[in-house]
C-alpha positions, -999 to 999 in steps of 0.1 A, spaced: 0 0 0 13 34 -9 22 57 20 10 88 0 -23 101 12 -50 114 -12 -43 149 1 -6 145 -7 -14 131 -41 -36 160 -50 -10 185 -39 15 168 -61 -5 177 -92 5 211 -105 -23 237 -104 -35 249 -137 -22 284 -146 -48 310 -139 -64 328 -168 -41 359 -174 -71 382 -180 -104 388 -162 -125 379 -192 -158 387 -174 -147 424 -171 -134 428 -206 -159 451 -224 -160 483 -244 -187 509 -241 -198 517 -276 -205 554 -282 -210 554 -319 -240 572 -335 -270 550 -340 -286 535 -371 -322 544 -379 -346 530 -405 -349 564 -421 -311 564 -429 -311 531 -447 -306 527 -484 -333 511 -506 -314 478 -509 -289 460 -486 -262 461 -513 -265 499 -515 -263 501 -477 -234 477 -477 -216 499 -502 -220 529 -479 -206 511 -449 -178 494 -469 -166 527 -483 -164 541 -447 -146 509 -435 -121 510 -464 -113 547 -460 -115 560 -424 -125 528 -405 -90 518 -394 -94 483 -406 -66 461 -419 -86 442 -444 -121 456 -446 -130 429 -472 -122 401 -449 -153 381 -440 -160 349 -420 -176 324 -442 -197 298 -423 -209 266 -440 -224 233 -428 -220 198 -442 -249 175 -452 -253 165 -415 -255 201 -403 -220 202 -388 -207 238 -391 -173 252 -400 -160 287 -404 -130 304 -420 -119 339 -431 -120 347 -468 -116 379 -488 -146 394 -506 -136 401 -542 -168 416 -557 -203 426 -547 -233 440 -566 -270 435 -566 -265 399 -576 -246 390 -545 -212 387 -528 -183 369 -546 -153 351 -532 -129 325 -548 -116 292 -535 -104 257 -545 -134 237 -554 -119 207 -536 -116 226 -503 -138 218 -473 -159 249 -478 -166 242 -514 -175 205 -507 -198 216 -480 -214 242 -503 -220 216 -529 -238 195 -504 -256 223 -486 -255 257 -505 -268 278 -475 -241 301 -462 -235 329 -438 -211 358 -443 -199 379 -414 -180 412 -417 -165 419 -382 -157 456 -384 -148 459 -347 -129 492 -348 -161 508 -361 -184 489 -337 -201 475 -367 -210 441 -381 -227 430 -413 -242 395 -416 -255 382 -449 -272 348 -452 -282 332 -485 -274 306 -511 -240 301 -528 -237 294 -565 -206 289 -585 -195 317 -608 -191 310 -646 -157 301 -659 -154 333 -679 -159 353 -647 -135 331 -628 -108 334 -655 -112 372 -657 -106 375 -619 -77 349 -620 -58 371 -644 -59 400 -619 -42 380 -592 -4 384 -586 18 358 -604 26 342 -570 -10 339 -561 -18 322 -594 9 296 -587 -3 292 -552 -38 282 -565 -21 253 -583 4 244 -555 -21 241 -527 -46 212 -525 -66 233 -501 -79 216 -469 -60 183 -477 -35 169 -453 1 177 -464 33 160 -453 49 193 -442 58 228 -452 87 215 -473 64 196 -496 42 227 -501 73 248 -509 86 222 -533 53 221 -552 54 259 -555 91 259 -566 83 233 -594 54 255 -607 76 286 -605 101 269 -627 75 258 -652 57 292 -653 83 319 -647 73 355 -640 58 370 -672 45 337 -685 7 331 -684 -5 307 -658 -35 286 -668 -66 288 -647 -69 257 -625 -100 237 -634 -105 229 -597 -105 266 -587 -132 293 -590 -157 316 -574 -189 314 -554 -216 341 -555 -237 343 -524 -272 355 -533 -285 371 -501 -318 363 -486 -313 385 -455 -286 411 -446 -283 425 -411 -265 457 -402 -253 458 -366 -242 491 -350 -229 490 -314 -246 514 -290 -243 523 -253 -254 499 -226 -255 471 -251 -287 485 -266 -273 480 -301 -291 488 -334 -298 458 -355 -316 464 -388 -322 435 -411 -332 435 -448 -353 404 -457 -359 395 -494 -396 394 -504 -392 385 -540 -392 406 -572 -363 426 -559 -381 441 -530 -369 441 -494 -386 443 -460 -367 460 -432 -371 448 -396 -355 459 -363 -341 431 -341 -338 434 -303 -302 435 -292 
């Protein structure tokens, strides 16, 4: 029988390091001006354009077009990642990816998607929910030609979301492509790479306010290009 008591055994286990911050007290008091129904544009895309211009100019954001894309697989299990918005208009919001990636596979099985623009320095968020559809090859090729040469090679080198042996294998694949397509030589558009256009069904504009009484105004599609605006409780 061991001579170590339960109390001694417990004391021998190192205590977990305390959380370095008091998370419960971490909060900001938002003092931004509010958002009223009378100030909204006729469509969510027009309103998004207004806010995006402010975010891109005086919002103090590093990448205002960065958005969190949330998808779910056929069983409803969600996943999220940050992607760059590359185009938006009345037809929807467009981003590009590898069609063999996890997000693309999930969108093929379940096309419903949520986009979140977390513009924290402005105490703003925009959430768009809708259906994702692949862009046409001509549109994809036109955008691909605007990418830097290195990014074009990267679209070929990376089997996005697949397990890779290590960083060395990824760098080797890129080096091989760089030798095959040196700077100045046209890189073909990968057949497994392209865009998704998210056609919004609802778009919420969130403005932080004092005392957590935030303004949340949501456009909801009603068909025929018309939108209903509703206020949500914070």
